[in-house]
N, C-alpha and C positions, 0 to 999 in steps of 0.2 A: 506494498500501501504506502504511495505517495504522499497520503494528505491522513491529516486527524484531526478529532476538534477535540476542544478543552470547552467544559462543562461551568462557570460558576454558577451564583444562584441569585445574580441581579436581577433586578423584576424587569429589564432590557429582553430576558429573554423571553418571557410568558408569550404565551401563543403559539409557540411551534411545539410539535410533535414531540417527543427526543428521540424517541421509536425511528422516526424518519431520517438521525445523524447520520444511523448506522449505515447506509450508503455512500457516506464521506465517505468513511475510513474509521479504525479504531476510534472510542466516543471514553475520555477519561472524562470524569466527576465527582462532585462532592458530596459529602455529609447525608444529606438525608435525599437526594435525588434520587436514593433507593427504594423508600417512597416508593416512589412513583414508576419506575424504570429503574433496569439493570443496565448500567455502563460495561463497558466492555473491562475497564478497569475503575471500584472508588477507592476514589484516599480521602481520607481522615482521620486529622492529625488532632483534634479536639475531646479530649477524653471523654467527655459527656459524653459526645456521639460515637465515638466510639465505641462505649458501652452500648446506648443504643441499640446499634447496627448491632453488633456482638451475640446479646441477648434475643433480638431479634432470631440469629441463626444466620444469616443472611451468606457470614461469611463463610460460611460452611457449605457452600454452594458456589458460589460465587466468587470472584478476585475483589481483595481489600485491601488495601496497601497504606501503614499509618509508619511514626516514628519510631524508634525503638525509645524506648524506655521501663518503666513498674512496672504502667500497667500492659502495652503489646508483651512483656515478658510470661505475662500470666494465662495468656491467650496461644491456644491450640489455631492452626490453619489461618492465621494471617499473617503475608508480606512486610518484611519490617524494612523503612531506608533505615543503611550504616551504612555512613554516617548521614547523621540526622541533618537538613539542616534549616531546622528551626524557624520554619517559616508555615506562615498560615495555608491552610490547605488547597485554595482555589490556584495561588503561587507554584505549591509545589507540584501541583497536579502538573503545571507548567512544565515545570523545567522535569518533569517523573516525561511527559511527551517528548519536550523536547532532546532526550539522552536515546531517543528513539531514531534522527534523526532522520522523517520526514522532510521533502521539501515544501507542504502547507501546513497549515496549524491555523486551523481558523479557532476564535477563543470569544466564547459567549456569555455574557452574565455578567461581566467585567464594568461596575457601573462606577464606581469608587465612593461618589456624591450618595449622600440621603436622598430619599423625597419630603416633598411641603413646596414652601414656597423658600424659601432659603436653605434649602436641603437640610434640614434640622432630624427629622426622624430618618428610624432606619430602611433599608431598603437590601429585602431578602424575599422573596419566593414563601419563604417556609416561615415569616413573621407570623404570630400569636400561634407558633405549635411549638410541640415540647421540644425544651432546650435552646430554641432563639427566643432570642425579645418581643416583648410587644407591638404593636406598629406606634403607642405613642408616645414611647422610649426615645431615647435620643439614638446621631445612628453613631455607626462605630467609626472610629476615626480612621482614614484612609491610607494617611501615607504611608504608611509601613507595608499593606500589597502592592500600593502602590514602586515601590522600590523595589519591593520584591519580584514584577513582574520585568521592570526597566530594566532590570541585571540576567533575568533572564535573557531577554529578547537580546541584550549587547553581549552574551557571555555565545552564539548561536547566531551568529551573521551568514552561514550557511541556511539558515530555515526563513520564508515565506513567511512571517503572520500576520493574522486579517483578524480583526478586532470588529467583531458586531453591535452595530450601534442600533438605537431607535431612528435616530433619525438628524440629518444634517446640521443640524443644530445640536446633535447629543454633548455630551462635557468630553473634553480627547486633552489631558491634560498638555501641560507644555511640555513635560520630559519627552512626550510620545512623539511629540515632531522631533523631536532629535534623531531618530530612528532610523535608517535609512530600512531595513529589512520590516519596518510594521506599518500596514495601511487598514484602513479604515473602511468599513463596507457595510452599508444602508441596509437595514433586519430584514429591507421587501424585497431589497435587488438580491440579497442573498437569499432567500426562501426561494426566488424565480431560481435564481442559477442552478441552485441543484436540486430543484424540486420538491421540496420540503411538505412537508404537512402541517396546516393547522389547524387550531380550535376556532 
């Protein structure tokens, strides 16, 4: 496969039926996505999410990756990143996909900014569910995610990255404009390009 998809859980990915992404290539996805979809690789570095996933038994029949720590040592049938990056799940999934040296990697749901008129509220498709913030809680500080994503893309100049955004005026971090191997694609164009299924 020359292409892969990395799926974060920002709301910009809403409306795309995730199963249809598999026609593009292997899908790397994060955390609670397992509740609705089985990616080729599920990445969860948060301990609460890892416990939820393993308590469900998902890891017994599907591929799950996490960081090496005291918790992961106690769990059988789990794959462990060693050494660990200490990154969040989304950038860790991007790094993992990048290690496979695909020609093209499409990135969904990496939104960074929060919701609301001042970007003040949490931005996640699983808001108001177990192990996630409430919709009226403040947005998570995104600079760490941004720095980790930027580092990954910089370290893999031979890969073409395409970040899917909702519309042309969606937030594009200034740092991303300096990356020659990162382009942005409108979600509607992305759906049409691969004839993806939508809700």
